[in-house]
C-alpha positions in Angstrom: 43.8 -15.8 39.0 46.0 -13.7 41.1 44.7 -11.8 43.9 46.4 -8.8 42.5 44.7 -8.8 39.2 42.1 -6.2 39.1 38.6 -6.5 38.4 38.9 -5.2 35.0 41.8 -7.3 34.2 39.8 -10.3 35.2 36.5 -9.1 33.6 38.7 -8.8 30.2 40.2 -12.1 30.6 36.7 -13.9 31.1 35.4 -12.0 28.1 38.3 -13.2 25.8 38.7 -16.9 27.1 35.2 -17.7 28.6 36.7 -19.2 31.6 34.0 -19.7 34.2 36.6 -20.0 36.8 37.5 -16.2 36.4 34.0 -15.0 36.8 33.5 -17.4 39.6 36.4 -16.0 41.4 35.5 -12.6 40.7 32.2 -13.2 42.0 33.5 -14.4 45.3 35.6 -11.6 45.9 32.2 -9.6 46.6 30.1 -12.5 48.2 29.7 -10.7 51.4 28.5 -7.6 49.9 26.1 -9.6 47.6 24.7 -11.6 50.6 24.5 -8.5 52.7 22.3 -6.6 50.0 20.3 -9.7 49.6 19.7 -9.8 53.3 18.7 -6.1 53.4 16.1 -6.4 50.9 14.8 -10.0 51.3 14.9 -10.1 55.2 15.4 -14.1 54.9 18.6 -16.1 54.8 17.3 -18.7 52.5 15.9 -16.4 49.9 18.9 -14.3 50.0 21.2 -17.7 49.3 18.8 -18.4 46.4 19.0 -14.9 45.1 22.7 -15.1 45.2 22.8 -18.4 43.4 20.2 -16.9 40.7 22.5 -13.8 40.4 25.6 -15.9 39.9 24.0 -18.1 37.2 22.9 -14.9 35.2 26.2 -13.1 35.6 28.1 -14.6 32.7 25.2 -13.3 30.1 24.9 -9.9 31.8 28.7 -9.4 31.9 28.9 -10.0 28.1 25.8 -7.8 27.4 27.0 -4.6 29.5 30.1 -2.1 29.6 31.1 -2.3 33.1 33.3 0.5 34.3 33.5 -0.5 38.0 32.4 -4.2 38.6 31.6 -3.8 42.5 29.4 -1.0 41.7 27.6 -2.6 38.8 27.3 -5.9 40.7 25.7 -4.1 43.5 23.1 -2.6 41.1 22.5 -6.1 39.7 21.9 -7.4 42.9 19.4 -4.6 44.2 17.6 -5.1 40.9 17.2 -8.7 41.3 15.9 -8.5 44.9 13.6 -5.8 43.9 12.2 -8.0 41.1 11.8 -10.9 43.4 9.9 -8.5 46.1 7.7 -7.2 43.1 7.0 -10.8 41.9 6.2 -11.9 45.4 4.0 -8.5 46.1 6.1 -8.1 49.1 7.2 -4.4 48.2 4.7 -1.7 49.7 6.8 1.5 49.0 8.7 2.7 45.8 10.3 5.4 47.5 13.7 7.2 47.3 15.5 4.5 49.3 14.4 1.6 47.0 15.2 3.4 43.8 18.3 5.3 44.9 19.6 3.6 47.9 18.7 6.9 50.0 16.7 6.7 53.4 13.6 8.6 52.7 10.6 6.2 53.6 7.5 8.2 54.1 4.5 6.5 55.3 1.4 7.3 53.3 -1.8 7.1 55.8 -4.4 7.1 52.9 -2.7 4.0 51.5 -3.1 2.0 54.8 -6.3 0.4 53.6 -5.2 -0.4 50.1 -4.3 -3.9 48.9 -0.5 -4.4 48.4 -0.9 -4.3 44.6 -2.8 -1.1 44.8 -0.3 0.7 47.0 2.3 -0.6 44.7 0.6 0.8 41.7 -0.1 4.0 43.3 3.6 4.4 44.1 4.8 3.4 40.8 2.4 6.0 39.2 4.0 8.5 41.6 7.5 7.6 40.2 6.3 7.8 36.8 4.5 11.4 37.2 7.8 12.5 39.0 10.2 11.1 36.1 7.6 13.0 33.5 8.3 16.3 35.3 12.2 16.1 34.9 13.7 17.9 32.0 13.6 15.7 28.7 17.4 15.1 29.1 17.0 14.1 32.8 14.0 11.8 32.1 15.8 10.0 29.3 19.0 9.4 31.1 17.2 8.6 34.4 15.0 5.9 32.8 17.7 4.3 31.0 20.2 4.3 33.8 17.9 3.3 36.7 15.1 1.3 35.0 16.9 -0.1 32.1 19.9 -0.9 34.1 22.2 0.8 31.3 25.6 1.9 32.1 26.8 5.6 31.8 28.6 4.7 28.6 25.4 2.7 27.2 23.4 5.9 28.1 25.7 8.3 26.3 26.1 6.0 23.4 22.3 5.6 22.9 21.4 9.3 23.7 24.2 10.8 21.8 25.0 13.0 25.0 28.8 13.4 26.1 29.7 11.3 28.9 30.0 14.1 31.2 26.4 15.4 30.5 25.1 11.9 31.1 26.6 11.8 34.3 25.2 15.3 35.3 21.8 14.6 34.1 21.5 11.4 36.1 22.9 12.9 39.3 20.7 16.1 38.9 17.8 14.1 37.7 18.3 11.8 40.8 18.3 15.1 43.3 15.1 16.6 41.5 13.4 13.3 41.4 13.7 12.7 45.1 12.4 16.2 46.0 9.6 15.9 43.3 8.7 12.5 45.1 8.6 14.5 48.3 6.3 17.2 46.9 3.9 14.8 45.4 3.6 12.8 48.5 3.0 16.2 50.8 0.3 17.0 48.3 -1.7 13.9 49.1 
């Protein structure tokens, strides 16, 4: 692999030839980002390194399954979602907020939930998220669910919904903004 090859060229070569070294070299380009995201969410170096290896081992299958326009952005979402799954599995996640879902700081402490168990808090906040998504327009709701919760690419969402790609991007962007506002209103009403 040449360091001058673009991510897209390396991905294409990997898909065509199945050479694991190509995928490994591409992954290594972003190892600093991957370990950084893992540390941000998992807060433990050993867990972060384990997650980094798990992600690498699942990468080949995911690369073949998804349409990837920008590898770095796609990889970031894969890493973030993997870390969130670990936190959910370990019941270490306390707040499903705009930062967790969209990467935007908006942590709001909910005093009424301080006495609840972690599982109850998680269930409450997932319920809030579902309630907010249901309040979006049909188009925004469908696109947001597919993009963020099902980890579909813009192209996959467009293909599955039949919406034009530009509309999908608009629905997701506007849906994200509206969802953030709805979550803030839901939490203020509590």
